PAVEXKE-515084 format. One record per atom (N, C-alpha, C): residue in one letter; atom name; x, y, z. Coordinates in steps of 0.02 Angstrom, whole numbers, m for minus. Each point is the difference from the previous one (the first is absolute). Layout:
N
('a','CA',(X,Y,Z))
...
***
This chain:
241
('m','N',(m1635,2917,627))
('m','CA',(38,m61,37))
('m','C',(m38,m59,m23))
('d','N',(56,m54,m39))
('d','CA',(m28,m66,m13))
('d','C',(m5,m38,52))
('a','N',(m55,m30,m15))
('a','CA',(m28,m45,60))
('a','C',(60,m51,12))
('i','N',(26,m29,58))
('i','CA',(33,m55,20))
('i','C',(m30,m67,m2))
('s','N',(33,m43,m35))
('s','CA',(m34,m72,m17))
('s','C',(41,m48,58))
('f','N',(m25,m10,60))
('f','CA',(38,m52,54))
('f','C',(m16,m72,m43))
('t','N',(43,m52,35))
('t','CA',(1,m69,m42))
('t','C',(20,m22,62))
('p','N',(m24,m77,22))
('p','CA',(3,m26,70))
('p','C',(79,m36,m6))
('t','N',(28,m2,42))
('t','CA',(57,m47,21))
('t','C',(m20,m54,18))
('p','N',(25,m58,m38))
('p','CA',(m11,m65,27))
('p','C',(39,m18,74))
('v','N',(m47,m32,37))
('v','CA',(10,m22,84))
('v','C',(47,m57,m9))
('m','N',(47,m12,25))
('m','CA',(37,m59,0))
('m','C',(m29,m56,54))
('r','N',(m17,m46,m22))
('r','CA',(m17,m53,12))
('r','C',(39,m11,82))
('p','N',(m29,m41,42))
('p','CA',(52,m8,66))
('p','C',(39,m44,m12))
('v','N',(m10,m62,m38))
('v','CA',(72,m43,m11))
('v','C',(42,25,m54))
('d','N',(m26,55,m41))
('d','CA',(66,25,m37))
('d','C',(27,45,58))
('q','N',(m16,38,36))
('q','CA',(32,40,30))
('q','C',(38,m25,53))
('v','N',(m6,m69,30))
('v','CA',(55,m44,42))
('v','C',(45,m12,m57))
('r','N',(m16,m32,m52))
('r','CA',(49,m24,m36))
('r','C',(43,50,m37))
('i','N',(m15,52,m15))
('i','CA',(40,54,m53))
('i','C',(49,46,69))
('s','N',(m30,0,63))
('s','CA',(37,14,45))
('s','C',(65,m27,27))
('i','N',(m16,m82,m15))
('i','CA',(55,m37,33))
('i','C',(38,m2,m57))
('v','N',(m13,m12,m74))
('v','CA',(42,m4,m44))
('v','C',(43,67,7))
('r','N',(m21,67,m1))
('r','CA',(33,62,1))
('r','C',(65,m16,65))
('a','N',(m40,m10,54))
('a','CA',(54,m18,63))
('a','C',(61,m44,m29))
('i','N',(m18,m44,m27))
('i','CA',(49,m51,m27))
('i','C',(46,41,m55))
('a','N',(m25,21,m47))
('a','CA',(46,34,m44))
('a','C',(42,66,26))
('s','N',(m29,42,55))
('s','CA',(37,46,26))
('s','C',(43,m35,47))
('g','N',(6,m62,20))
('g','CA',(55,m27,54))
('g','C',(m23,12,74))
('q','N',(m70,26,m12))
('q','CA',(m23,2,94))
('q','C',(m7,m77,17))
('l','N',(m20,m39,m45))
('l','CA',(m10,m70,22))
('l','C',(59,m47,m47))
('r','N',(36,m28,40))
('r','CA',(68,m53,m40))
('r','C',(m22,m69,4))
('p','N',(45,m36,m48))
('p','CA',(m11,m64,4))
('p','C',(15,m41,83))
('g','N',(m51,m35,8))
('g','CA',(5,m30,58))
('g','C',(m63,43,66))
('d','N',(17,44,m29))
('d','CA',(m60,50,49))
('d','C',(m64,m44,23))
('r','N',(m19,21,61))
('r','CA',(m83,m35,3))
('r','C',(m24,55,0))
('l','N',(m63,m8,m20))
('l','CA',(m43,48,0))
('l','C',(m51,m1,61))
('p','N',(m21,59,31))
('p','CA',(m59,m4,58))
('p','C',(m58,m65,m15))
('p','N',(m14,m18,58))
('p','CA',(m62,m62,m14))
('p','C',(m65,46,m32))
('e','N',(m41,m45,m21))
('e','CA',(m61,24,m42))
('e','C',(m31,62,44))
('v','N',(m19,m25,48))
('v','CA',(m30,59,41))
('v','C',(21,64,2))
('e','N',(59,m7,28))
('e','CA',(32,81,m22))
('e','C',(m2,44,m49))
('q','N',(16,m56,m54))
('q','CA',(4,36,m76))
('q','C',(m67,26,m23))
('a','N',(m65,m53,43))
('a','CA',(m54,44,m28))
('a','C',(m21,60,39))
('r','N',(15,2,68))
('r','CA',(m7,60,44))
('r','C',(53,50,m30))
('g','N',(56,m2,m28))
('g','CA',(28,53,m20))
('g','C',(m24,17,m75))
('f','N',(m24,m48,m43))
('f','CA',(m32,29,m58))
('f','C',(m71,12,m1))
('q','N',(m22,m13,56))
('q','CA',(m84,9,19))
('q','C',(m40,m37,m55))
('v','N',(23,m62,m9))
('v','CA',(m17,m46,m43))
('v','C',(m37,m53,31))
('s','N',(m34,m51,m23))
('s','CA',(m8,m76,22))
('s','C',(45,m49,m2))
('r','N',(8,m44,48))
('r','CA',(42,m48,m5))
('r','C',(9,m34,m67))
('a','N',(m59,m4,m13))
('a','CA',(m25,m53,m66))
('a','C',(44,55,m69))
('a','N',(4,54,6))
('a','CA',(32,43,m53))
('a','C',(79,m9,12))
('v','N',(29,7,60))
('v','CA',(59,m14,9))
('v','C',(27,m75,m14))
('r','N',(m48,m68,21))
('r','CA',(20,m60,m27))
('r','C',(m1,8,m79))
('e','N',(m35,39,m35))
('e','CA',(m7,m17,m75))
('e','C',(50,33,m30))
('a','N',(12,60,43))
('a','CA',(73,34,m49))
('a','C',(65,m49,19))
('l','N',(3,m22,50))
('l','CA',(51,m34,21))
('l','C',(15,m65,m35))
('r','N',(m74,m39,m16))
('r','CA',(18,m54,m54))
('r','C',(14,16,m69))
('t','N',(m23,63,m22))
('t','CA',(34,15,m78))
('t','C',(64,5,6))
('l','N',(25,44,55))
('l','CA',(78,m4,0))
('l','C',(30,m43,8))
('a','N',(m30,m52,48))
('a','CA',(44,m66,m14))
('a','C',(m2,m38,m59))
('e','N',(m45,25,m42))
('e','CA',(m18,m46,m59))
('e','C',(54,47,m44))
('m','N',(17,50,m6))
('m','CA',(59,39,m44))
('m','C',(59,m13,24))
('g','N',(15,m46,51))
('g','CA',(57,m2,26))
('g','C',(43,54,39))
('l','N',(m48,33,39))
('l','CA',(28,68,30))
('l','C',(10,m22,72))
('l','N',(m55,m45,27))
('l','CA',(m1,m21,57))
('l','C',(4,m82,15))
('t','N',(8,m32,49))
('t','CA',(m16,m44,25))
('t','C',(m36,2,70))
('t','N',(m53,m59,3))
('t','CA',(m33,m8,53))
('t','C',(14,m49,46))
('v','N',(18,m12,60))
('v','CA',(10,m46,36))
('v','C',(m51,m16,38))
('r','N',(m36,m51,6))
('r','CA',(m43,m15,42))
('r','C',(15,m27,74))
('g','N',(m41,6,52))
('g','CA',(10,m17,77))
('g','C',(42,43,33))
('r','N',(12,m26,58))
('r','CA',(40,36,44))
('r','C',(76,12,m19))
('g','N',(7,73,3))
('g','CA',(66,34,m16))
('g','C',(m7,14,m74))
('g','N',(m70,m9,m40))
('g','CA',(m7,11,m53))
('g','C',(m8,79,m33))
('g','N',(m40,m2,m49))
('g','CA',(m14,79,m23))
('g','C',(29,1,m85))
('s','N',(m13,63,m13))
('s','CA',(33,26,m79))
('s','C',(65,21,8))
('f','N',(42,m22,m40))
('f','CA',(63,26,8))
('f','C',(13,28,m75))
('v','N',(60,46,0))
('v','CA',(9,28,m72))
('v','C',(48,m45,m35))
('n','N',(2,m19,m49))
('n','CA',(44,m29,m49))
('n','C',(56,43,m50))
('s','N',(51,m27,m15))
('s','CA',(38,36,m39))
('s','C',(m31,16,m78))
('v','N',(2,51,m17))
('v','CA',(m37,m8,m63))
('v','C',(28,m34,m58))
('d','N',(m54,m49,m24))
('d','CA',(30,m41,m41))
('d','C',(m73,5,m67))
('a','N',(15,2,m75))
('a','CA',(m58,2,m36))
('a','C',(m29,m67,m13))
('d','N',(48,m65,13))
('d','CA',(m26,m57,m24))
('d','C',(m78,m11,24))
('p','N',(m17,6,62))
('p','CA',(m67,6,20))
('p','C',(m47,35,m53))
('v','N',(6,44,m23))
('v','CA',(m24,51,m36))
('v','C',(m17,m52,m77))
('a','N',(57,2,m25))
('a','CA',(5,m44,m61))
('a','C',(m33,m68,2))
('r','N',(6,m38,53))
('r','CA',(m37,m57,11))
('r','C',(m81,15,3))
('n','N',(m21,44,31))
('n','CA',(m66,20,m10))
('n','C',(m27,28,m73))
('l','N',(44,24,m21))
('l','CA',(m23,30,m63))
('l','C',(8,m59,m62))
('g','N',(41,m45,13))
('g','CA',(0,m66,m37))
('g','C',(m68,m35,23))
('e','N',(m13,m5,53))
('e','CA',(m63,m49,12))
('e','C',(m73,37,m41))
('a','N',(15,71,8))
('a','CA',(m66,23,m22))
('a','C',(8,2,m70))
('m','N',(64,8,m46))
('m','CA',(m12,m18,m70))
('m','C',(m13,m77,m8))
('d','N',(13,m37,41))
('d','CA',(m26,m77,m15))
('d','C',(m85,7,8))
('v','N',(m26,21,53))
('v','CA',(m53,12,3))
('v','C',(m46,26,m63))
('l','N',(30,53,m19))
('l','CA',(m39,40,m61))
('l','C',(16,m46,m68))
('l','N',(51,m38,9))
('l','CA',(9,m40,m83))
('l','C',(m60,m54,15))
('h','N',(m14,m35,56))
('h','CA',(m44,m42,14))
('h','C',(m67,18,m12))
('l','N',(m13,62,12))
('l','CA',(m74,23,m6))
('l','C',(m1,47,m73))
('d','N',(57,m13,m41))
('d','CA',(1,38,m65))
('d','C',(m6,77,m3))
('a','N',(24,19,59))
('a','CA',(m8,73,10))
('a','C',(58,34,m25))
('i','N',(46,m42,m22))
('i','CA',(71,20,m51))
('i','C',(15,m68,m40))
('n','N',(34,1,m34))
('n','CA',(14,m58,m41))
('n','C',(82,m4,m16))
('i','N',(18,m63,m33))
('i','CA',(65,m15,7))
('i','C',(27,60,m55))
('a','N',(m27,24,m53))
('a','CA',(40,47,m46))
('a','C',(2,62,38))
('e','N',(m36,11,40))
('e','CA',(26,66,50))
('e','C',(57,m13,41))
('l','N',(m5,m55,27))
('l','CA',(51,m10,45))
('l','C',(71,m14,m23))
('l','N',(3,m19,m72))
('l','CA',(54,m2,m48))
('l','C',(38,70,m10))
('e','N',(m65,38,m20))
('e','CA',(26,65,m12))
('e','C',(19,44,40))
('a','N',(m11,m17,66))
('a','CA',(31,37,56))
('a','C',(60,m35,7))
('r','N',(5,m68,5))
('r','CA',(63,m16,16))
('r','C',(57,17,m46))
('r','N',(m12,18,m74))
('r','CA',(37,16,m53))
('r','C',(19,67,29))
('a','N',(m43,41,2))
('a','CA',(23,81,15))
('a','C',(47,2,62))
('l','N',(m16,m57,49))
('l','CA',(35,8,66))
('l','C',(68,m26,0))
('e','N',(14,m58,m40))
('e','CA',(58,m23,m2))
('e','C',(43,25,m53))
('g','N',(m33,32,m39))
('g','CA',(52,45,m52))
('g','C',(22,61,28))
('i','N',(m37,46,44))
('i','CA',(36,54,36))
('i','C',(56,m22,54))
('c','N',(m20,m71,35))
('c','CA',(51,m31,43))
('c','C',(62,m26,m40))
('g','N',(m2,m14,m45))
('g','CA',(54,m12,m54))
('g','C',(52,59,m11))
('t','N',(m48,53,m28))
('t','CA',(46,46,m15))
('t','C',(27,30,62))
('l','N',(m36,m2,46))
('l','CA',(36,45,73))
('l','C',(47,m60,33))
('a','N',(m1,m63,m7))
('a','CA',(54,m33,27))
('a','C',(61,3,m39))
('a','N',(m5,m1,m76))
('a','CA',(62,18,m29))
('a','C',(26,57,20))
('e','N',(m13,62,29))
('e','CA',(31,49,18))
('e','C',(1,7,72))
('r','N',(m32,m23,52))
('r','CA',(24,m12,70))
('r','C',(23,m60,12))
('r','N',(15,m53,m36))
('r','CA',(19,m71,44))
('r','C',(55,8,38))
('s','N',(5,m38,50))
('s','CA',(72,0,43))
('s','C',(25,m68,m19))
('a','N',(61,0,26))
('a','CA',(39,m79,m8))
('a','C',(m35,m33,29))
('a','N',(m23,16,63))
('a','CA',(m40,m56,46))
('a','C',(m76,m26,m44))
('h','N',(m26,50,m41))
('h','CA',(m69,m23,m22))
('h','C',(14,m41,m70))
('l','N',(65,7,m22))
('l','CA',(30,m44,m68))
('l','C',(m4,m74,35))
('r','N',(40,8,47))
('r','CA',(11,m69,37))
('r','C',(m60,m47,13))
('a','N',(m50,49,29))
('a','CA',(m65,m34,14))
('a','C',(m38,m28,m65))
('i','N',(8,40,m49))
('i','CA',(m35,m28,m71))
('i','C',(40,m64,m25))
('d','N',(82,22,m3))
('d','CA',(35,m62,m24))
('d','C',(m31,m59,55))
('d','N',(16,2,60))
('d','CA',(m15,m67,37))
('d','C',(m60,m26,m34))
('v','N',(m51,29,11))
('v','CA',(m75,m38,m28))
('v','C',(22,m18,m75))
('l','N',(24,32,m52))
('l','CA',(4,m30,m64))
('l','C',(48,m66,10))
('e','N',(53,m4,35))
('e','CA',(34,m61,5))
('e','C',(m38,m54,40))
('a','N',(m39,14,53))
('a','CA',(m47,m48,15))
('a','C',(m41,m36,m52))
('a','N',(m26,65,m28))
('a','CA',(m48,m45,m49))
('a','C',(19,m24,m54))
('r','N',(64,m10,m19))
('r','CA',(37,m37,m46))
('r','C',(7,m77,11))
('d','N',(m24,m23,58))
('d','CA',(25,m68,31))
('d','C',(m49,m42,m28))
('p','N',(21,m47,m31))
('p','CA',(m47,m43,m50))
('p','C',(m47,m55,50))
('e','N',(36,11,63))
('e','CA',(m44,m60,41))
('e','C',(m37,49,45))
('l','N',(m26,43,m18))
('l','CA',(m49,41,31))
('l','C',(m77,m19,m15))
('s','N',(m25,m6,57))
('s','CA',(m87,m21,m25))
('s','C',(m22,60,m37))
('t','N',(m55,m19,m25))
('t','CA',(m31,59,m25))
('t','C',(m34,51,44))
('e','N',(m29,m13,54))
('e','CA',(m26,29,44))
('e','C',(66,42,20))
('a','N',(54,m17,12))
('a','CA',(51,39,43))
('a','C',(30,45,m67))
('w','N',(m1,m4,m51))
('w','CA',(27,40,m60))
('w','C',(m45,52,m7))
('l','N',(m74,m8,m1))
('l','CA',(m61,52,5))
('l','C',(16,41,50))
('g','N',(10,m27,58))
('g','CA',(27,47,63))
('g','C',(50,55,m23))
('l','N',(62,m19,m25))
('l','CA',(59,27,m4))
('l','C',(m10,50,m57))
('d','N',(m58,m22,m45))
('d','CA',(m33,59,m47))
('d','C',(m29,68,23))
('v','N',(m43,m24,61))
('v','CA',(m15,59,34))
('v','C',(67,40,27))
('s','N',(32,m25,38))
('s','CA',(46,12,33))
('s','C',(46,50,m61))
('f','N',(5,m28,m49))
('f','CA',(53,36,m61))
('f','C',(m43,74,2))
('h','N',(m64,12,m9))
('h','CA',(m37,44,m28))
('h','C',(1,49,71))
('r','N',(m3,m24,59))
('r','CA',(13,34,58))
('r','C',(51,39,5))
('a','N',(59,m42,m6))
('a','CA',(60,33,m9))
('a','C',(26,48,m35))
('v','N',(m33,m4,m56))
('v','CA',(13,68,m51))
('v','C',(m44,67,30))
('a','N',(m51,m17,22))
('a','CA',(m40,57,28))
('a','C',(32,23,57))
('e','N',(15,m47,37))
('e','CA',(52,34,67))
('e','C',(53,49,m35))
('s','N',(34,m21,m53))
('s','CA',(60,38,m41))
('s','C',(m29,64,m7))
('a','N',(m56,11,m5))
('a','CA',(m25,74,m36))
('a','C',(m3,49,57))
('e','N',(8,m16,61))
('e','CA',(7,28,63))
('e','C',(m61,58,5))
('n','N',(m59,m23,m14))
('n','CA',(m66,27,9))
('n','C',(m40,m30,40))
('r','N',(m20,24,54))
('r','CA',(m31,m52,54))
('r','C',(m82,5,m19))
('v','N',(m23,60,m36))
('v','CA',(m81,m11,m17))
('v','C',(m7,m27,m54))
('l','N',(56,m11,m53))
('l','CA',(m16,m49,m61))
('l','C',(m5,m76,25))
('m','N',(25,m10,63))
('m','CA',(16,m76,27))
('m','C',(m73,m25,27))
('v','N',(m37,44,24))
('v','CA',(m65,m21,30))
('v','C',(m48,m33,m52))
('p','N',(m13,35,m50))
('p','CA',(m43,m39,m55))
('p','C',(47,m51,m33))
('l','N',(53,5,m2))
('l','CA',(53,m70,m44))
('l','C',(3,m38,43))
('s','N',(2,6,58))
('s','CA',(m1,m60,60))
('s','C',(m74,m36,2))
('a','N',(m46,46,m18))
('a','CA',(m64,m27,13))
('a','C',(m16,m47,m63))
('l','N',(19,5,m51))
('l','CA',(m1,m15,m61))
('l','C',(46,m79,m24))
('h','N',(58,16,42))
('h','CA',(47,m59,m5))
('h','C',(m27,m60,50))
('a','N',(m21,27,56))
('a','CA',(m3,m47,52))
('a','C',(m77,m34,m13))
('i','N',(m53,23,m19))
('i','CA',(m69,m21,m32))
('i','C',(4,m13,m58))
('v','N',(0,40,m51))
('v','CA',(m30,m10,m61))
('v','C',(42,m46,m44))
('q','N',(82,22,6))
('q','CA',(49,m50,m44))
('q','C',(m9,m61,25))
('p','N',(m3,m26,46))
('p','CA',(8,m82,21))
('p','C',(m77,m24,m37))
('r','N',(m41,33,2))
('r','CA',(m64,m24,m35))
('r','C',(14,m12,m70))
('l','N',(20,62,m36))
('l','CA',(3,m17,m72))
('l','C',(68,m44,m23))
('n','N',(54,6,45))
('n','CA',(47,m42,m7))
('n','C',(m24,m82,1))
('d','N',(m51,m15,48))
('d','CA',(m33,m65,m8))
('d','C',(m26,m14,m60))
('a','N',(m38,52,m17))
('a','CA',(m41,m16,m75))
('a','C',(28,m12,m52))
('i','N',(67,17,m18))
('i','CA',(46,1,m43))
('i','C',(63,m59,9))
('k','N',(m10,m28,72))
('k','CA',(60,m39,12))
('k','C',(21,m60,m70))
('p','N',(m44,m24,m21))
('p','CA',(21,m54,m57))
('p','C',(22,29,m50))
('l','N',(5,67,m20))
('l','CA',(20,32,m59))
('l','C',(70,29,13))
('l','N',(21,5,69))
('l','CA',(54,30,6))
('l','C',(61,m25,m10))
('d','N',(62,31,m34))
('d','CA',(61,m12,m31))
('d','C',(41,21,69))
('r','N',(28,m36,37))
('r','CA',(51,28,66))
('r','C',(62,33,m35))
('d','N',(14,m22,m64))
('d','CA',(65,19,m30))
('d','C',(m10,79,m26))
('e','N',(m71,m1,m38))
('e','CA',(m27,66,m26))
('e','C',(m13,47,51))
('i','N',(m26,m18,55))
('i','CA',(m18,44,47))
('i','C',(57,37,29))
('n','N',(63,m49,22))
('n','CA',(51,7,38))
('n','C',(46,54,m55))
('a','N',(m9,m8,m59))
('a','CA',(43,36,m42))
('a','C',(m17,67,m15))
('e','N',(m83,9,17))
('e','CA',(m26,76,3))
('e','C',(11,35,57))
('h','N',(m5,m40,55))
('h','CA',(26,23,63))
('h','C',(69,27,8))
('g','N',(38,m33,m38))
('g','CA',(67,1,m5))
('g','C',(17,73,m42))
('a','N',(m31,5,m44))
('a','CA',(m3,78,m43))
('a','C',(m23,56,33))
('i','N',(m33,m14,31))
('i','CA',(m26,65,61))
('i','C',(42,15,41))
('h','N',(33,m48,23))
('h','CA',(55,0,63))
('h','C',(70,34,m49))
('e','N',(m2,m34,m63))
('e','CA',(67,37,m30))
('e','C',(m1,76,m10))
('a','N',(m67,24,m19))
('a','CA',(m7,68,m8))
('a','C',(m9,33,59))
('i','N',(m19,m34,42))
('i','CA',(0,45,72))
('i','C',(73,12,22))
('c','N',(45,m65,m7))
('c','CA',(68,7,20))
('c','C',(55,52,m42))
('d','N',(m44,13,m57))
('d','CA',(41,44,m42))
('d','C',(m15,77,m12))
('r','N',(m52,3,44))
('r','CA',(m26,73,16))
('r','C',(m41,26,m61))
('d','N',(m27,m53,m46))
('d','CA',(m38,14,m61))
('d','C',(m80,7,5))
('r','N',(m9,61,28))
('r','CA',(m81,8,14))
('r','C',(m40,m27,m54))
('d','N',(21,17,m62))
('d','CA',(m61,m11,m52))
('d','C',(9,m60,m19))
('g','N',(61,m38,8))
('g','CA',(m6,m77,m20))
('g','C',(m28,m38,67))
('a','N',(4,24,60))
('a','CA',(m41,m26,54))
('a','C',(m78,6,m19))
('a','N',(m22,50,5))
('a','CA',(m66,m7,m21))
('a','C',(m21,m41,m68))
('a','N',(41,m10,m60))
('a','CA',(m20,m37,m56))
('a','C',(9,m70,29))
('a','N',(41,m27,25))
('a','CA',(7,m63,28))
('a','C',(m66,m14,48))
('v','N',(m26,51,34))
('v','CA',(m46,m29,41))
('v','C',(m61,0,m47))
('d','N',(m4,43,m51))
('d','CA',(m60,0,m48))
('d','C',(12,m78,m45))
('r','N',(50,m12,m3))
('r','CA',(19,m74,m43))
('r','C',(m34,m47,39))
('h','N',(20,m15,65))
('h','CA',(m21,m38,42))
('h','C',(m82,m4,3))
('l','N',(m9,49,26))
('l','CA',(m98,5,3))
('l','C',(m30,m12,m56))
('d','N',(37,19,m71))
('d','CA',(m37,m17,m58))
('d','C',(m8,m70,m14))
('h','N',(68,m40,31))
('h','CA',(m13,m88,m15))
('h','C',(m39,m8,51))
('l','N',(m10,18,70))
('l','CA',(m49,m21,49))
('l','C',(m69,7,m22))
('e','N',(m12,53,m25))
('e','CA',(m65,1,m31))
('e','C',(m35,m37,m59))
('r','N',(45,m17,m41))
('r','CA',(m10,m46,m49))
('r','C',(m21,m64,22))
('l','N',(46,m23,47))
('l','CA',(m4,m62,46))
('l','C',(m83,1,36))
('y','N',(m22,49,30))
('y','CA',(m65,10,39))
('y','C',(m49,m2,m49))
('r','N',(11,14,m67))
('r','CA',(m52,1,m53))
('r','C',(m3,m74,m14))
('q','N',(62,m24,m8))
('q','CA',(m1,m76,m12))
('q','C',(m51,m38,29))
('a','N',(16,17,71))
('a','CA',(m27,m49,43))
('a','C',(m63,27,15))
('g','N',(m29,49,m16))
('g','CA',(m74,31,m8))
('g','C',(m17,27,71))
('v','N',(51,40,23))
('v','CA',(m4,40,72))
('v','C',(m15,75,m30))
('l','N',(13,11,m55))
('l','CA',(9,68,m28))
('l','C',(m51,20,m71))
***
């Protein structure tokens, strides 16, 4: 008989035990939006962990946007409606820190953006609804206003790319793209602000929109590529790439 080889199973940390149990309860519907969690002392007793572990688990869940903690009398931890925006915001802030520390670079961020926006353009051409098209068109129309300040126009640039991503109807893709759009894109736009030609950028956005309207998957991906090629030339000219 061959010898049996046993390997240890990692023991879950108390804080992870609490956090994962609460996440599972939310995912299964045992906890619903608006529900109030038991007090920390009751959770600590039920999980057989310290109150510090419960407090840390609740803090991380609040940072993820799954819970809201209210202080004072009548307060406590309440379940939020599930929303990916806090996760995207945290991811964007993490990218910003890594960029400052040179743990990632602009070239890598642009490569990721090209891959994500390309597939979103393709999916948007296939899945877009009339409401999606109206949302994109509204942004394009607003961006054509010559009286807009540069800051307002750049804000609409972010809104355009977000509207295209939303048209792809893929919530997983929205998380990293929202992070890039909200944190990284404004910084890069600021770097190339003096080099931007509004009419040229508006026309490139219009080409993406037109391909999505026509349900032209390849055309949408190609239009995204042409737009990003143009931006990368500007980043190089500005010295950020």
